[in-house]
N, C-alpha and C positions, 0 to 999 in steps of 0.2 A: 776703279773698282770700288765698290760701297762695302761697308764692314760685313753686310748679310752675304754678298757674294763670296766675300773673303772666307767666310766661315765654311760657307759650302763647299767651295772650289780648293780651297788650300789647307786647310786645319787637318781635314782627313787624309792628306798626305803626309804630312809631319809628324813622323814617328820618332826622331831622333831624337834623345833626352834633352840636348843643347839647345836644339831648335825649341822643342815643346816648352822647355823651362823660359825660354825668352816670350814665348807665347802667354805662357802662364801669369808672367809678370804684369800684363795687359788689364787692369781693371774693365776698361771697356769690352772689351771681350768677354772676358769673364762672365759680366753682368748681361751679353747679349746671349751667351750659350746657357745659362740657367735655365729657361723655361723649355728649351729643346730638350737637355737632360732628363729635367723632373718629369716632363711627359711619360718618357717611356718607363721611368721608374713608378710612376702613378699607374701605367697600364699593368707593369707585373702587380702590384699591390692589389690590384681587383682581380687577375686572373688567381693570384693566392688568396684572395678572399673568397672566389669560387670554389677554389680547390678545399678549402676549409669548411666549407658551406655543402660539401658534396655536389655541387654544381657541375665542377669539372671532374674528368677522371682523372689519376695521375699521369698515365702517358700522353692525356688531351693538355694538362698543365705543361709537358715537358715540349709538346710539338708548339704550343702556342709561344712560350718562353725564347724556343728557338728561333721561329719567326721573327720575334720580336728582335732578337740579338743580332739576325741580320741587318738591322736598319740602325743600330747604333754608330754614330760617328765618335769613334776610340777618343780621337784628342778632345772634341767637346766634352765627352765624359770625364777626361782627365783634368780638363779647366774647372769644370763644374766642384769636383770634389778636392781642388787644390793638391793635386797630384805632387808637384816639386814641392812643396812645403812639408807634406805627410811623410815623405821619404828622403828628406835632404840630410838627417843625421841616423839613417837606419841601422841599427844595431840586429844582424842577422845571426840568427842561432847555429849553433855547432851542429845539431841534429834537428832533423825536421823544418815547420815551416813558422815562422814569427808573425803572429796573429794580431792585427790592427785595424781598427775602427775609423772609417770617415764619417765626419759629422755632415748630412745632408742640407744646405742651406735653405732656408725656407721660402719657398716660391708658391706662387698662386698656383692652385691645381694639383700639389702633393701633399698627400695627408701628412699630418703631423705624427698620426699615431699609424705606423707601417705594421700589415698583418705578418708581413716576411722579416727575417733576422739578414743582416749583412756583416759582412765582415772583408778584409783582405787578407792575403797572404803573402809573405816576403822569403824569397829563398835565395840561397847561392849555389853556386854550381854544385852539382851531384846532389845535392839535399831534394830532399822529397817531401810531399804530403804523403804519407806512408798507406799502402795498401789498407782499405777499409771499406766494410760495408755499412748501410744505412737501415736503421729501423724507423719505421712509420716517418718518414721525412721526405719530402721533396727539396733537391738541392741543383745549383746551377754553377757553373765556372765561367769567366770570362777572363781571357789572357790578356793584361792590361800590358806588361812590358818582356820582353826577354821570351825563350824559346823553351819549351818543354816536351820531354818524353811523355804521350799520355795514354794509358791504357782504363780500358774499361772490361767488365765483364757480368753477364748474367747470373743471379744468385737464383742457382734451380731447385736446390735441397738445402734445408737448414736440419743441422744434428748438434748435440750437445756441446760436441768439441771441435767440429769443425762445419764448413760449408761444401757443397759442390757446385763450383763455378763453370763459365765456359766464357772464353773470350769473343769481346765483341768488337773494340776498338783497341788499335795499335797503331798510333802513328805520332808527327811531330805536330805540334800545336804552338801557333803563331801570335802575334798581339791581333787582337780582334777575333779570333777563333774562340770556340765554345762549348761544352757539353753541358748534358744535364742528366740528372739520375733520379730515379724512383724506387719503389717498392717492386715494381714490375717491369721496369727497363735499365739495363745499365746500371744495376744496383751498387756495383763495386769499383772504385776508382783507385786509381795509381798513379800520380804527376811528380815526374823528377826534373828538375833546372837542369838544361844540357846548356845554356849561356851563362855567363859570369854571373849575373843574378836574373831574378824573374820576379814580377809579380801577378797575382791573381786576385779578381774581384771576386767574392762568394757571395750568392743568396741562399736563403734556405727556408723552408716551411715545415715547423715542428710540429708534431702531433696532429697528423692529418686526419686520422681516424683515433676521435675522441674517445673511442671505446677500447682502446689498446693503450696500455698504462705504461707505455715505454716508448723512448725517440732518442736517435742518437746514434754514434758510431759504433761498427764492431768491427776489430782489428783483425786482420788474417795473413797468412802466409800464402802467397799465390803462386810459389813455388813448389808446389806438393807434387803429390803422385798423380803422376798423369793415367786419366780413364779412357775409357773409350769415347769415340766421336767429340776428341776435342775437349771434354770436361777434364776439371781439375778438383781433386780433393785438397780444400786449402783449410788447414789447422786454424784455428781462434787463438789470438795470441792477445796477451796483454799487453796495454797502451805500452808500458815501459820495454817489453820485448820487442814490440813491433818498430819503435823509435831507434832501440839499439841495432836492428837489423837493417832496416831499410830508410830510415831517418836519414 
């Protein structure tokens, strides 16, 4: 079996950390997967550029990113970012997620200036990416390692001190699975690690509409008053209160 066959037939099935760590130590394999991983990152960059240029609607961006994520070979991507080295001495937070960045190796075809931002989240068991909505941004999660209880909600109404939301997704997320968010679909999410540790890759496009002078998170309490038709009155929270209650 040549190295390319190995990359296609074997890497995608090796998800245990010990085996993956062994693979990542091979420079030959790492060099071979770089252009593969860089290709789909370049595609995300073009989609995000089209989104900011108003060539794509936010929900169209979600659909296209999700289609692209179905093609991602997780082991190849972890090799590309040197995941074992990044997480070797990870210091988890007592509340919420530890955010850190991976530097993408320079590869032909991947722009050096990316339109989208990116980060990774590390969480220990029972810690959460706390419930929050998004303002003027599109974002996506890809589960890298571990298991998560993932919840999404549509944001139906906005008020000064609360939102009205409605559940759309409530299930377990495993490695290679993903979700996307926009101002128009699945705007609120909440991910809780249910394995001993868990890692998420996040991409985000800020200031999607340049005419709106704000972009970022809005923390909420999704366990609020239940309304008709499955809707929930979710109080808006300060960040420290959200992390204290749900982190």
